[in-house]
C-alpha positions in Angstrom: -14.8 18.8 42.0 -16.4 21.1 44.6 -19.9 22.0 43.7 -21.1 25.4 44.3 -23.7 25.9 47.1 -26.8 28.0 46.8 -26.7 31.0 49.1 -29.2 30.9 51.9 -32.6 32.5 51.6 -32.9 32.3 55.4 -33.0 35.3 57.6 -32.5 33.8 61.0 -31.0 36.3 63.5 -31.9 39.2 61.3 -34.0 42.1 62.5 -36.4 43.6 59.9 -38.4 46.8 59.9 -41.5 46.8 57.6 -43.1 50.2 57.2 -46.7 50.2 56.1 -46.9 46.6 57.1 -50.4 46.3 58.6 -52.1 45.5 55.3 -51.6 44.8 51.6 -48.1 44.4 50.2 -46.5 45.5 53.4 -48.3 42.8 55.4 -47.3 40.1 52.9 -43.6 41.3 53.1 -43.7 41.1 57.0 -45.1 37.5 56.8 -42.5 36.5 54.2 -39.6 37.8 56.3 -41.0 36.3 59.5 -41.4 33.0 57.7 -37.8 33.1 56.7 -36.7 33.4 60.3 -36.4 37.2 60.8 -37.6 39.1 63.9 -40.0 41.6 62.2 -41.0 44.9 63.6 -44.1 46.2 61.8 -44.6 49.9 61.7 -47.9 51.7 60.7 -50.2 54.4 62.0 -53.1 52.3 63.1 -52.2 50.7 66.4 -55.3 48.5 66.5 -54.5 46.9 63.1 -50.9 46.5 64.0 -51.7 44.6 67.2 -54.0 42.4 65.4 -51.5 41.5 62.7 -48.7 40.9 65.3 -51.1 38.6 67.3 -51.7 36.5 64.2 -48.0 36.3 63.4 -46.9 35.3 66.9 -49.8 32.8 67.2 -48.4 31.1 64.1 -45.0 30.8 65.8 -43.3 33.8 64.1 -41.4 36.6 65.8 -43.1 40.0 65.4 -43.7 43.2 67.3 -45.6 46.4 66.6 -44.3 50.0 66.2 -47.0 52.7 65.9 -45.5 55.3 63.6 -46.4 57.8 61.1 -43.4 57.9 58.7 -44.4 61.3 57.4 -43.2 62.7 60.7 -39.5 62.6 59.9 -38.3 63.6 63.5 -40.5 60.8 65.1 -39.3 58.3 62.5 -35.6 59.0 63.0 -36.1 58.8 66.8 -38.0 55.5 66.5 -35.4 53.9 64.2 -32.6 55.1 66.5 -34.3 53.8 69.6 -35.4 50.4 68.2 -32.6 49.6 65.7 -30.3 48.8 64.1 -32.2 46.9 61.5 -30.6 44.5 59.2 -33.4 44.7 56.7 -35.9 47.5 55.7 -38.9 47.0 53.6 -40.6 50.4 53.0 -44.1 49.7 51.8 -45.8 52.9 53.2 -47.2 54.9 50.3 -50.2 56.9 49.0 -52.0 57.2 45.7 -54.3 60.0 44.8 -55.2 59.6 41.1 -56.4 62.4 38.8 -55.7 64.1 35.5 -52.6 66.2 35.6 -54.8 69.3 34.9 -56.9 68.5 37.9 -54.1 67.9 40.4 -54.4 70.0 43.5 -51.5 71.3 45.4 -52.7 69.6 48.6 -52.9 66.3 46.8 -49.4 66.8 45.3 -48.0 67.5 48.7 -49.7 64.6 50.4 -48.5 62.0 47.9 -45.0 63.5 47.7 -44.6 63.7 51.5 -45.2 60.0 52.1 -43.9 58.5 48.8 -40.7 60.6 48.5 -39.8 62.5 51.6 -40.8 59.9 54.2 -39.2 57.1 52.1 -36.0 59.1 51.8 -35.6 59.8 55.5 -36.7 56.3 56.6 -34.1 54.7 54.3 -31.5 57.1 55.5 -32.4 56.5 59.2 -32.0 52.7 58.9 -28.7 53.2 57.0 -27.4 55.5 59.8 -28.1 52.8 62.4 -26.2 50.2 60.4 -23.3 52.5 59.7 -23.0 53.4 63.4 -22.8 49.7 64.3 -20.5 48.9 61.2 -23.1 46.4 60.0 -24.2 45.4 56.5 -27.9 45.4 55.5 -30.5 45.2 52.9 -32.9 48.2 52.3 -35.8 47.7 50.0 -38.2 50.3 48.8 -41.5 49.2 47.3 -42.0 51.4 44.2 -44.1 50.4 41.2 -44.0 49.6 37.5 -45.0 53.3 37.4 -41.5 54.1 38.5 -40.4 53.2 35.0 -43.3 54.3 32.8 -46.2 56.8 32.7 -49.8 56.0 33.5 -53.3 57.4 33.0 -54.2 59.9 35.8 -51.0 59.1 37.5 -48.6 62.1 36.9 -48.0 62.7 40.6 -47.8 59.1 41.6 -45.4 58.3 38.7 -43.3 61.3 39.6 -42.9 60.1 43.2 -42.0 56.6 42.3 -39.5 57.7 39.7 -37.9 59.8 42.4 -37.6 56.8 44.8 -35.7 54.9 42.1 -33.4 57.9 41.8 -32.5 58.2 45.4 -32.2 54.4 45.8 -29.5 54.3 43.1 -27.6 57.2 44.6 -27.8 55.7 48.2 -26.6 52.3 46.7 -23.6 54.0 45.3 -22.8 55.8 48.5 -23.2 52.9 50.9 -22.1 50.0 48.7 -18.5 49.8 50.1 -20.1 49.6 53.6 -22.0 46.5 52.7 -25.4 48.2 52.7 -27.5 47.3 49.7 -30.4 49.4 48.5 -32.9 48.1 45.9 -36.5 48.5 44.8 -39.3 46.2 44.0 -41.7 47.4 41.3 -45.1 45.6 41.4 -47.8 45.8 38.8 -51.3 46.4 39.9 -51.9 44.2 43.0 -55.2 43.5 44.7 -55.0 45.5 47.9 -57.2 48.1 49.6 -55.2 50.8 47.8 -56.2 49.5 44.4 -59.9 48.9 45.0 -61.0 52.1 43.3 -59.0 51.3 40.2 -60.5 47.8 39.9 -64.0 49.3 40.1 -63.4 51.2 36.9 -64.0 49.0 33.8 -61.9 51.3 31.5 -59.0 51.1 33.8 -59.3 47.3 34.2 -59.3 46.9 30.4 -56.2 49.1 30.1 -54.4 47.1 32.8 -55.2 43.7 31.3 -54.1 44.9 27.9 -50.7 45.9 29.4 -50.0 42.8 31.6 -48.6 40.1 29.3 -49.3 37.2 31.7 -53.0 38.0 31.7 -53.7 38.6 35.3 -53.2 41.3 38.0 -50.9 40.7 40.9 -51.7 39.2 44.3 -49.8 40.1 47.5 -48.2 36.6 47.4 -46.4 37.5 44.3 -44.3 40.0 46.2 -43.3 37.6 49.0 -40.6 35.7 47.2 -38.9 38.8 45.8 -38.8 40.4 49.3 -37.1 37.4 50.8 -34.7 37.2 47.9 -33.6 40.9 48.2 -33.4 40.7 52.0 -31.3 37.5 52.0 -27.8 36.5 51.0 -29.2 35.0 47.8 -29.0 38.6 46.3 -25.6 39.5 47.8 -24.4 41.2 44.6 -27.6 43.2 43.9 -27.7 46.9 44.8 -29.1 49.9 43.1 -31.4 47.6 41.1 -35.1 47.5 40.3 -36.8 44.1 40.5 -39.9 44.3 38.3 -42.8 42.1 39.4 -45.1 43.4 36.6 -46.3 40.5 34.5 -44.4 41.9 31.5 -46.0 45.4 31.6 -42.6 47.1 31.0 -41.3 44.6 28.6 -42.2 46.8 25.6 
């Protein structure tokens, strides 16, 4: 009897673009992909932080380079992806959260969050797909959303709206590009300790709300995202597309 073989989680020979990869979840994704053998290009706005991250990765024997880029600038993003691609893997971790009661939301805050969380994510994903299609290559495109892409949250009407939207276009893109071998999925973390969530964790009422919702009794760490990123990027998830991978400690289980 021929025993089945586990598909490889390795990414040797693959080129990966990680947007928002200079800190937090994006940085953990970049490290995970590089550890799995990918050549990782890390994109973010802060050139100094990028160079420091790349220096640490290369010093550890991993393949990484920096791409200074503001993904909100769609024309610059499309040009950068066309010039530096094609990319076999995309992890889009660039995002913004401005939390306030719905009645207090300003138009400027709405636009700022929407521009990066929806518009930039949409056109970045499309740009990477264009490069793959031009080269007749398969690929794995991963958008980092949130548990808030499936539920509502206190003071998070705009943030939830943007993350729900990313889930929507991810499913549509997965349908369009599936026959081309391009997979598009999302990862939805719970609250993870990063610079982006510091303000929330300073609020005792919000912490109590979070801990009541997370069934495993702890918040997330960036390391909790690393395995799922490698899984979706690799052949181990070859039949997954248009899917949401919840890393939420059971928040959305009820």
